[in-house]
C-alpha positions in Angstrom: 101.9 71.8 112.5 98.5 71.9 114.1 98.4 74.2 117.1 96.3 73.9 120.2 96.4 77.5 121.6 98.7 80.4 121.1 100.1 82.9 123.6 101.4 86.3 122.6 103.9 88.9 123.7 104.6 92.4 122.3 107.5 94.8 122.6 106.8 98.3 121.5 108.8 101.4 120.7 112.2 99.6 120.3 115.0 101.8 119.0 116.0 99.6 116.1 114.9 99.8 112.5 112.3 97.2 111.4 114.3 96.5 108.3 117.2 95.3 110.5 115.0 93.1 112.6 113.0 91.3 109.9 115.8 89.1 108.6 116.4 87.9 112.1 112.7 87.2 112.5 112.7 85.1 109.4 115.3 82.8 111.0 113.0 81.8 113.9 109.6 81.7 112.2 107.8 78.3 112.6 110.7 76.8 114.6 110.4 75.0 117.9 111.0 77.2 120.9 114.2 75.6 122.1 115.7 75.8 118.6 114.6 79.5 118.1 116.2 80.5 121.4 119.4 78.7 120.4 119.4 80.7 117.1 118.8 84.0 118.8 121.6 83.4 121.3 124.1 83.1 118.5 122.9 86.2 116.6 125.1 89.2 117.4 122.7 91.9 116.2 120.8 94.3 118.4 117.5 93.1 117.0 118.3 89.5 118.1 118.4 90.7 121.8 115.0 92.3 121.5 113.5 89.3 119.7 114.9 86.9 122.3 113.3 88.9 125.1 109.9 88.9 123.4 110.0 85.2 122.5 111.0 84.3 126.0 108.1 86.5 127.4 105.6 84.7 125.1 106.9 81.3 126.2 106.6 82.3 129.9 103.0 83.5 129.2 102.2 80.1 127.7 103.7 78.3 130.7 102.1 80.5 133.4 98.7 81.4 131.9 97.7 78.3 130.2 96.0 76.7 133.3 97.8 73.4 132.7 101.4 72.1 132.6 103.1 73.2 129.4 106.6 72.1 128.6 109.2 74.2 126.6 109.7 71.3 124.2 106.0 71.4 123.2 106.1 75.0 122.1 106.9 76.6 118.7 107.1 80.1 117.4 103.9 80.3 115.3 103.9 84.0 114.3 106.4 86.8 114.3 105.4 90.3 113.2 107.8 93.3 112.9 105.8 96.5 112.6 107.0 100.0 112.1 106.7 102.3 115.0 106.9 106.1 115.1 109.9 107.9 113.8 111.9 110.5 115.6 113.2 113.3 113.5 116.6 114.7 114.2 118.4 117.6 112.4 121.9 117.7 111.1 123.6 120.8 109.8 124.0 120.9 106.1 125.9 123.0 103.6 124.9 126.6 102.9 122.8 126.9 106.0 120.5 124.0 105.2 119.6 121.1 107.5 119.4 117.4 106.8 116.7 115.3 108.5 117.7 112.1 110.2 114.8 109.6 110.7 115.4 107.4 113.8 113.1 104.5 113.2 111.4 102.5 115.9 109.8 99.1 115.7 107.1 97.0 117.4 107.6 93.2 117.7 104.6 90.8 118.1 105.4 87.2 118.8 102.9 84.3 119.2 104.0 80.9 120.6 101.7 77.9 120.3 101.6 74.4 121.5 102.3 71.6 119.1 99.3 69.2 119.0 100.1 65.7 120.0 100.1 63.2 117.2 97.1 60.7 117.2 98.0 57.1 116.9 96.7 55.2 113.9 94.4 52.3 114.7 
């Protein structure tokens, strides 16, 4: 698909592991916006809720900041990046006076939504 212009949205410091969000991101990559939102509405995982908010934000950026009338049907999810954020370290008591370190992982989500270029008619 040839794109005209892309609009981005980011969500940072989300308390969900990037390894849990990446399989959900693979479901919506390069899909039309309406289809991607339908997929995310049916996903029951925590990362799906965060992805849904970010994709919706990118689509609203496209509709409000493009300077021209953009329809939801002409948008598709062009890029989804799930990056690792900082880790919070928490301690658990272990045997014989030791401690175990729990790593609470955070993630950053970057989504780009682009317009689908209209097809040119053959002459």
